[in-house]
N, C-alpha and C positions, 0 to 999 in steps of 0.2 A: 492111642498115636503120640508115639512122643520124638523130641528131635534138636537136631545140633546146630545150629547152624545150616548147611545143603544137605542134609543125614537127616532122613526120620522114616522112622520103624512103622511101616504101615499096617497092619495086621503079621503078612508072615513074611510082611520083603522088607529091606529098605532100601528107600529110596532118593538117589543122590537129586536136585531142584524138588521144586513143585511139580507134583503125578498133575498137576493140570494141564501140566502146556510138555516142555521138551525135559525131559527127563531118562538116568539110568535109573532101572533096578540089579544090585546083586546080587546074584543066589548065590546056592555054594557051587557050581557050574559051569558060571557063565556073567558074562558083564551085557544084558542084555540093553541098548540104547534103542529113546523111542523116543521118538523128533515126534512131537505137533499131529492129526491123521496121516501119517507115514506108518509102514511097515515097519514094528519093530529089528530091527540086528542081535542078532547076538552074536556073540564074542567070546571062545571060552577061554578060559584062566589062564590056558597052556600053553597061549596061542598069546599072551597082553603081555610087550613089555615094561612100558610104560602109563603113567597117565598122566596125561595136566589136568588143572584145576584150573578155569581163570574165572572164576567172578570179580565184580567190586568187595576191596572187603575194608573193615577203618575196626577200630582200635582199641572203641567200644565195646564194652560185654551184653548190653542190648540193642539192639539199633531194630528189633522187628516194631519194636516198643513207640522209641523214639520216632521215628515213623511213620508210626500206623496215625498219631497218637499229633504229627505236626498238619499233620496231612491232613486232621477230622478239623483241626482250627485253623488253615491253612483254607478250607474249606466253608468252612465257614463263614469265616472272613466275607470269601466271595460270592460267592451264591457260588461258587463251580463245586460238587465232589463226583464231577465225573474224571475218570486215572484213564492211564492212555495204553492201549490198548496193546503194545510191541514185547513181544514175547521174549526176545531172545535178548537175553541178561549175559549173559553166560557161553564158556563156554568150556565141554572135555574134548582134550586128544588123549586118543588110544595110539599107542605106537605097539605094533602088532606085527610080531613073527610070519616071515615070507611073504605077507602083504606091503599097499600104501600107508600109514596113517589116515585114521577116520576123525572125526574133528564133524563136532557137531555141536545145538547152541543148548543153553543150559537151564531154563527162568528158576527167577526166584522165587520163595515166599515170599518173599516181601518188597515195597520199594526201598533204596540206598543198601550197607551191601550190609553183607556178614560179615562176622568177627572174626579178625585175622586168625586165634586162632583156633576153632571147626573148620578153616577150612584150613591149615594148615593139618589137624587131625584128619581131615577129609581125607586128605592127598595121602595120607600116609598110610589111613587104610584098603586107596586103592589098587597104591603099588605092593607092599605085602599077601592083599590077598592077588595077585597078578607071583610073585615068591615064594610064595609059601602056598607049600594045596592040606600042608592042615589049621592057618590060618582060617582056611574059605567052612570053614561048620563052622564057626562063628557064625556065623546068615544064617546058622536055622533057627537063633535069638534074635532077632534083631533087636528088642527094643535093651536088649541087657548091653550091646554094643553099644549104642547109643546110650544110654547108661554110664559102661564106661571109660569113650570119647568123652565125652561130657563131665566126668570125678577122674581127670585126666590122668590116667592107669595103663 
């Protein structure tokens, strides 16, 4: 499992968001929207006009590490290690040709924002997949996609 911001390679699937909650699966043929405990919605890439990802952002490079350490320290001090169960942490908006836009929540992997550069890279990837059919073949190797985005290439 390799992650870069909101993107995560899980086996043969590239996932946007936390796979344990609201997330999207990026396949070579479609963008599959999976709201927690709901039926998935599959949108063929040829119908995707634009994708907007809105999640909390930070300029800090390792936000997950800092927020996790901070929560542990605060929890230890206060004696309360429970976390909020709200899973609506961000939003994905997909403009679809010939239909109304589709909006769905996206669950974050950790408390706090994602590094802004990783969010921009994920959004650029989503939009390229919608406009460039050849780019969709990259999704056959999700690990490679995540590594390429993380390296800045």
